[in-house]
C-alpha positions in Angstrom: 91.3 91.5 85.5 88.1 89.7 84.8 85.3 92.2 85.1 82.0 92.5 83.3 82.8 95.9 81.9 86.0 97.9 82.0 86.0 100.6 84.7 88.5 103.5 84.9 90.3 103.7 88.2 92.9 105.9 89.7 95.8 105.1 92.1 97.2 107.7 94.5 100.5 106.7 95.9 100.4 109.3 98.6 102.9 110.7 101.1 100.8 111.6 104.1 101.9 113.4 107.3 100.8 111.9 110.6 98.2 114.0 112.3 97.8 116.5 109.4 94.1 115.7 108.9 93.3 118.8 106.9 96.5 118.7 104.8 96.0 115.0 104.0 92.3 115.5 103.2 93.1 118.4 100.9 95.7 116.3 99.0 93.1 113.5 98.5 90.5 116.1 97.4 92.9 117.6 94.9 93.7 114.2 93.4 90.0 113.2 93.4 89.4 116.2 91.2 92.0 114.9 88.7 90.5 111.4 88.9 87.0 112.8 88.2 88.3 114.9 85.3 89.9 111.7 83.9 86.5 109.9 84.0 87.4 107.6 86.8 84.8 105.7 88.8 87.2 104.7 91.7 90.2 106.3 93.4 92.3 104.2 95.8 94.5 105.8 98.4 96.8 104.1 101.0 96.1 102.6 104.4 95.4 105.4 107.0 95.8 108.0 104.3 93.8 110.5 106.2 95.9 110.4 109.4 99.2 109.0 108.3 100.9 105.7 109.3 101.9 104.7 111.9 100.1 107.2 114.2 101.0 105.0 117.1 99.6 106.1 120.5 97.8 109.1 119.0 95.2 106.4 118.0 94.5 105.6 121.6 93.3 109.2 122.2 89.6 109.8 121.7 90.2 113.4 120.6 92.6 112.3 117.8 90.1 109.8 116.4 87.2 112.3 116.8 89.1 114.9 114.7 89.8 112.2 112.1 86.2 111.3 111.9 85.1 115.0 111.6 87.7 115.5 108.8 86.5 112.3 107.1 82.9 113.7 107.1 84.0 117.0 105.8 86.0 115.3 103.0 83.0 113.1 102.1 80.8 116.3 101.7 83.5 118.0 99.6 83.6 114.9 97.3 79.9 115.4 96.5 81.2 117.6 93.7 82.2 114.3 92.0 79.1 112.1 92.5 80.3 109.4 90.0 83.6 108.9 91.8 84.1 106.4 94.7 87.1 107.2 96.9 88.8 104.7 99.3 90.3 106.5 102.3 92.2 104.9 105.1 91.0 106.0 108.6 90.8 104.9 112.2 87.3 103.8 113.1 85.9 103.9 116.7 82.8 101.8 117.2 81.3 99.5 119.9 84.1 100.4 122.3 86.8 99.2 119.9 89.2 100.8 117.4 89.6 99.5 113.9 92.0 100.0 111.1 89.5 100.8 108.3 88.9 101.9 104.8 86.0 104.4 104.3 84.2 104.3 101.0 83.2 107.9 100.1 80.7 108.5 97.4 78.1 111.1 96.5 78.8 113.2 99.6 78.5 110.5 102.2 80.4 107.6 103.9 78.9 104.7 102.0 80.7 101.8 103.7 83.5 101.0 106.1 85.9 98.0 105.7 87.8 96.8 108.7 91.3 95.2 108.6 91.1 91.5 109.5 94.8 90.5 109.9 96.7 92.8 112.3 100.5 92.4 112.1 102.3 91.8 115.4 105.9 91.3 114.5 109.0 93.4 113.6 108.1 97.0 113.5 104.3 96.3 113.9 102.2 96.1 117.1 98.8 96.8 115.7 97.0 94.5 118.2 98.0 97.0 120.9 95.7 99.5 119.3 93.2 97.8 117.0 90.6 95.1 117.1 90.6 92.8 114.0 87.6 93.0 111.8 85.6 89.8 111.1 83.8 90.6 107.8 85.0 91.0 104.2 83.6 94.0 102.4 82.6 94.1 98.7 81.3 97.2 97.1 79.9 97.9 93.7 81.5 100.4 91.3 79.8 100.9 87.9 78.2 97.5 88.2 81.6 95.8 89.1 82.0 94.2 92.5 85.2 95.3 94.2 86.6 93.4 97.2 88.4 95.6 99.8 91.4 94.6 101.8 94.0 96.4 103.9 97.7 95.6 103.7 98.3 92.5 105.9 95.0 91.1 104.7 96.6 90.2 101.4 99.6 88.4 103.1 97.2 85.6 103.8 95.0 83.9 101.2 91.6 83.9 103.1 90.5 87.5 102.6 90.9 87.2 98.8 89.1 83.9 98.8 86.2 85.3 100.9 85.9 88.3 98.6 85.7 85.9 95.6 83.0 83.9 97.3 81.0 87.1 97.8 81.1 87.8 94.0 84.1 90.1 93.9 85.6 90.6 90.4 88.6 92.6 91.4 90.4 93.5 94.7 91.4 97.0 95.9 94.1 97.0 98.6 95.0 100.0 100.7 98.5 99.6 102.1 101.2 101.1 104.4 103.9 98.5 103.8 107.3 99.7 105.0 110.5 99.3 103.0 113.4 97.1 103.7 116.0 95.8 101.2 114.6 93.0 99.1 111.0 93.3 100.4 109.4 94.7 97.3 109.8 91.5 95.3 108.6 89.3 98.2 105.6 91.5 98.8 104.7 91.5 95.2 105.0 87.7 94.8 102.9 87.1 97.9 100.0 89.5 97.4 99.7 89.0 93.7 99.9 85.2 94.2 97.0 85.3 96.7 94.9 87.5 94.5 95.6 85.4 91.4 94.9 82.1 93.3 91.4 83.5 93.8 91.2 84.5 90.1 91.1 88.2 91.0 92.9 91.2 89.6 94.5 93.5 92.1 94.7 97.3 92.5 97.6 97.6 95.1 98.2 101.1 96.4 101.0 101.6 98.9 102.0 104.9 100.6 105.4 106.5 100.1 107.5 108.7 102.3 109.5 108.7 105.5 107.9 108.5 109.0 110.5 108.6 111.7 112.4 105.3 111.5 110.2 103.9 108.7 110.4 104.4 105.0 107.5 103.6 102.7 108.6 102.8 99.2 105.3 103.0 97.3 105.9 100.6 94.4 102.2 100.4 93.8 100.8 98.3 90.9 97.9 96.7 89.1 97.7 93.0 88.2 95.2 90.9 86.3 93.5 87.7 87.4 96.4 85.6 86.1 98.9 87.5 88.2 100.4 89.6 85.3 101.4 93.1 86.4 100.2 95.7 83.8 101.0 99.0 85.6 103.7 100.0 88.0 104.2 103.2 89.9 107.6 104.7 90.6 109.2 103.7 93.9 109.9 106.3 96.6 107.9 109.0 94.8 104.4 110.4 95.3 102.5 109.5 92.1 99.0 109.5 90.6 98.0 107.2 87.8 94.9 106.2 85.8 94.1 102.9 84.2 91.2 100.8 82.8 90.5 97.3 84.1 91.0 94.5 81.6 90.9 90.7 81.6 94.6 90.6 80.7 97.5 93.0 80.7 100.7 93.1 78.8 103.4 92.5 81.4 105.3 95.5 82.7 108.7 94.4 84.1 110.0 95.7 87.4 112.7 98.4 86.8 116.2 97.2 87.1 118.0 98.8 90.0 121.1 97.9 92.0 120.8 97.5 95.7 123.0 100.5 96.3 120.9 102.8 94.0 117.8 101.7 95.8 119.4 102.4 99.2 120.5 105.8 98.0 116.9 106.7 97.1 115.5 105.3 100.4 117.9 107.2 102.5 117.3 110.4 100.5 113.6 110.1 101.0 114.0 109.4 104.8 116.2 112.5 105.4 114.0 114.8 103.3 110.8 113.8 105.1 112.3 113.7 108.6 113.6 117.2 108.2 110.6 118.7 106.5 107.9 116.9 108.4 109.7 118.1 111.6 109.4 121.7 110.5 113.0 122.3 109.5 114.6 123.3 106.2 118.3 123.1 107.0 120.7 120.6 108.5 124.2 120.8 110.0 126.7 118.0 110.5 130.3 117.5 111.4 132.5 116.8 108.4 135.6 114.8 109.4 137.3 113.9 106.2 136.0 110.3 106.7 133.7 108.2 104.7 130.7 108.2 107.0 130.3 112.0 107.2 131.0 112.2 103.5 128.1 109.9 102.6 125.7 111.6 105.0 126.6 115.0 103.6 126.0 113.7 100.0 122.6 112.1 101.0 121.6 115.4 102.7 122.4 117.4 99.6 120.4 115.1 97.4 117.5 115.2 99.8 117.4 119.0 100.6 119.6 120.8 98.2 123.1 122.1 98.8 121.9 125.5 100.1 120.2 123.7 103.0 123.2 121.7 104.2 125.9 123.2 106.5 129.1 121.4 107.6 131.6 122.1 110.3 135.1 120.7 110.4 136.4 120.7 114.0 140.1 119.7 114.0 142.4 119.0 117.0 146.1 118.2 117.3 145.2 114.6 116.3 143.4 115.6 113.0 145.5 114.7 110.0 146.1 117.5 107.4 144.7 115.1 104.8 141.4 115.1 106.7 141.1 118.9 106.6 142.0 119.1 102.9 139.7 116.2 101.9 136.8 117.6 103.9 137.2 121.0 102.2 137.3 119.3 98.8 134.2 117.4 99.5 132.3 120.5 100.7 133.4 122.3 97.5 132.2 119.4 95.3 128.8 119.3 97.1 128.5 123.1 97.1 127.6 123.3 100.8 128.3 126.0 103.4 131.5 124.9 105.2 133.4 126.3 108.1 136.5 125.2 110.0 136.2 125.6 113.7 139.3 124.3 115.5 138.5 122.8 118.9 142.1 122.5 120.1 141.8 125.6 122.5 138.6 124.2 124.0 140.1 120.7 124.3 143.2 122.1 126.0 141.1 124.2 128.4 139.1 121.1 129.5 142.3 119.1 129.9 143.9 121.9 131.9 140.8 122.4 134.1 140.6 118.7 134.9 144.4 118.2 135.4 144.3 118.6 139.2 141.6 116.0 139.6 143.2 113.6 137.0 146.8 113.9 138.4 148.8 110.7 138.3 146.4 109.2 135.7 147.5 108.6 132.1 145.4 110.0 129.2 142.9 107.4 128.1 139.4 107.2 126.5 138.4 110.1 128.8 140.4 112.6 126.7 139.2 111.0 123.5 135.6 111.4 124.5 136.1 115.0 125.5 136.9 115.9 121.9 133.8 114.2 120.6 131.6 115.8 123.2 133.1 119.3 122.5 132.1 118.7 118.8 128.6 117.7 119.8 128.3 120.9 121.9 129.3 123.1 119.0 127.0 121.4 116.5 124.1 121.8 118.9 125.1 125.5 119.3 124.8 125.9 115.5 121.5 124.1 115.6 120.1 126.3 118.3 121.4 129.6 116.8 120.5 129.0 113.2 117.6 126.5 113.5 119.4 123.7 111.7 118.7 120.1 112.5 121.8 118.1 113.5 122.5 114.9 111.5 124.8 112.3 113.1 127.1 110.1 111.0 127.4 106.8 112.9 126.9 103.6 110.8 125.3 100.3 111.9 128.6 98.6 112.6 129.7 101.3 115.0 126.3 101.5 116.6 126.2 97.8 117.2 129.3 97.6 119.2 129.2 101.0 120.8 132.1 102.5 118.9 130.9 106.0 119.5 130.8 108.6 122.3 127.6 109.2 124.2 126.6 112.9 124.0 129.4 113.3 121.5 129.1 112.0 117.9 125.7 110.5 118.9 124.4 114.0 119.7 121.8 115.0 117.1 118.3 114.6 115.8 118.6 112.0 113.0 121.1 109.3 112.0 120.8 108.7 108.2 123.1 105.7 108.0 122.3 104.1 111.4 121.1 100.9 109.6 123.9 100.7 107.1 126.9 98.5 107.8 130.3 100.0 107.3 131.1 97.8 104.4 128.0 99.0 102.7 128.8 102.6 103.4 131.8 102.2 101.1 129.7 100.7 98.3 127.1 103.4 98.7 129.9 106.0 98.3 130.8 104.4 95.0 127.1 104.5 93.9 126.9 108.2 94.8 129.9 108.9 92.6 128.5 106.8 89.8 125.3 108.7 89.8 127.1 112.1 90.0 129.3 111.1 87.1 132.5 112.2 88.8 134.4 111.9 92.1 131.8 113.8 94.2 133.2 112.0 97.2 137.0 112.1 96.7 138.7 108.8 96.2 141.0 109.4 99.0 138.1 109.5 101.5 136.8 106.2 100.2 140.2 104.4 100.3 141.9 105.7 103.4 142.0 103.7 106.6 139.0 104.7 108.9 140.0 106.5 112.1 138.2 108.5 114.7 141.4 110.6 115.1 141.0 111.0 118.8 144.6 110.0 119.6 147.9 109.9 117.8 148.0 107.2 115.0 144.6 105.8 115.8 142.7 103.6 113.4 139.3 101.8 113.9 141.0 98.4 113.7 142.9 99.2 117.0 139.6 98.5 118.7 137.6 96.5 116.2 138.2 93.5 113.8 138.3 94.1 110.1 134.9 95.6 109.1 134.2 92.7 106.7 134.5 90.3 109.6 132.6 92.5 112.0 129.7 93.0 109.6 129.5 89.2 108.8 129.2 88.5 112.5 126.6 91.3 113.0 124.4 90.3 110.1 124.3 86.6 111.2 123.7 87.4 114.8 121.0 90.1 114.2 119.2 89.3 111.0 119.6 85.5 111.0 119.5 85.1 114.8 122.3 82.6 114.7 124.1 81.6 117.9 127.8 82.2 118.5 129.0 78.6 117.7 127.1 78.7 114.4 128.5 82.0 113.4 132.0 80.9 114.2 131.5 77.7 112.2 129.9 79.4 109.2 132.4 82.3 109.0 135.5 80.5 110.0 136.2 83.2 112.6 137.4 82.4 116.1 134.6 81.8 118.6 136.4 84.1 121.0 136.0 87.0 118.5 132.4 86.2 117.9 131.7 86.1 121.7 133.5 89.5 122.1 131.4 91.1 119.5 128.1 89.7 120.8 129.0 90.9 124.3 129.7 94.4 122.9 126.4 94.4 121.2 124.4 93.9 124.4 126.7 95.9 126.7 126.1 99.0 124.5 122.3 98.8 124.5 122.3 101.9 126.9 124.1 103.9 124.2 121.6 103.0 121.5 118.7 104.0 123.7 120.1 107.5 124.0 121.0 107.9 120.4 118.9 109.5 117.7 116.6 107.5 115.4 117.6 106.6 111.9 115.8 105.0 108.9 115.3 101.2 108.8 116.6 99.8 105.5 117.4 96.2 106.6 115.5 93.2 107.8 116.4 94.0 111.4 117.4 97.5 112.5 118.3 99.0 115.9 115.0 100.7 116.8 111.4 99.5 116.5 112.2 95.9 115.8 115.2 95.5 118.2 114.0 95.2 121.8 116.5 94.1 124.4 116.8 95.2 128.0 119.6 97.5 129.1 120.3 95.8 132.4 120.8 92.1 131.9 123.3 89.3 132.6 124.8 88.4 129.2 
C-alpha cells in the first residue's frame, strides 16, 4: 500500500439501523474513541452509516435529510475530543436543489469535506438515480501527510474513479460501501474492486456494512489490500466488527475463509431473521410447525437467530394430519428447546364446513376445503401474535412461492418469510448443514427424508400438483436467474416443453399472491421482491 509513511487506520464494519440517527451516531462515536485510543489517524465507516441503507423514500423528505445533517454536525462536534482522528461517515447531502449520496470527512470538530458518489447503481435491487444526483468530482484528502482518495461503493465497480484519484496524487483509496449479499457475490466483488484499485497502483481500505434491512442482507466481508492487489486483512462476514491496521507497501496474503455455500446461507438467513425481528421492535416469533422440512428449517434458523426462549411453535392438526407429523414436530421442538403447543383445528374446520354446507350443496370437496384449513391456521397464528406480541414467521420456500403452491391469507399470512428465496432442493441441503453444525440430528432424519405434503386432503403429496422438485427448481433457476426462454430451458434440461410452459405460466399467474405475501431475505441473484418486477394483470 505505497504510502510515504505508514498511518494507522481503523475499519468499522457497522450494522446501522435506518432512521436511527442518534443511535448510529453514538455507535460511530464509541468506535471513534477506540480508534483514537489505538492511535489511529483515520476511521472508515460504511456508506450511509449515519442513516442506514437503503433509506429509500425517506431520503426524498426534507425533514429526514435535515435531521441527518443536524446529527452529522453534532457528531462532528463530539469528535473534537479526538482532534488527530479523521472519520469518514456516510450521509445524504442536500445541496443546490439536489440530493447526493456522500461521505462526510469529520475532523477536529468540523465537517472538513464532502465526497459525492459518482456512479449510481440502477439495476437489480438498486434505483439510486430515483433519489440521488451523481457527483462529478473525485475527492482526495490528506491524513498525516498521506493522500487518501475517497470513493463510495459502485464507484469502485468502474475503473475511472480510482484512476482519477491516482492522477490527483492519491496514495491509497478508502471506500465506504453498502453492498448487499447474494450467493457467490463476495468473491466477484473482491476481484472487481481490488482489481480496479491495483490497476491504478493503489492500496484499498474497503469497508462494507453488515446486517439485515428488510429484504436485503449486508455481509460485511470488509478488507484491506495493497497496491499489488494482495489482501492483508479480512473482517468476519455477517458480523459487526472493528479492526485496526497500519498501511504498508506490501502485505502478507490472508486467504479467504473456506466455507460451504450451505454454511454461508445459514449465517445469512440467521442474520436476516435476527435483524428483521429486532429492528422491527420485537423479541419473539411464532410459527406453525407441521412436521415438514420447511417449518423445521425456519424454526432452527429462528432459534439460532434469537435463542430458543424467543421462539414459539404451534402444531395445528386436522383429520388429514399424519400421526408421524405430530410426533416429529414434537421431537423437533424438544430438540430445539422451544415453547410448543398442539392446537387441533379439526373442530374449527368442521364448523366452517358445516356452516357453508347449505351454500355448497351438490358440490364436491375441492381446494376450497383445503384452503380453509390453511386459513384457519393463519388466523390462529395471528391471534397468538396479537395476544403475545410475537412476530409471525411464514415457512414457504422459493419453489412454492414461484408457482403459487400456497394459500393466500393462510400459510402466507405473517410478517417475514425466512426461506422465501431458497429453492426446495436447497432447503434439504440446508437442513443437513444445520444438523452438521449442531453435531446431532437437530432436525430429525424422518423430517428430511419423508415425502413433502401439505396434508390438506387424504394421501396428498406435493408431487400430485408439481413435478419433482429437482426438475421444478432447474426450470425456475434457468427462467428467473438466467432469463432463458422456454425452448432453451427444455433443450438444456431435457424436460418436456409442455412442462416448462406450464411452470412459466404458473409463475406469472401467481404474481398476485406474491404481491400479498410477506417479505423475505434475498440470497440469490434474482429474488421475488425488489429485483422482480412484473405486472399482476397481463396476457401471458
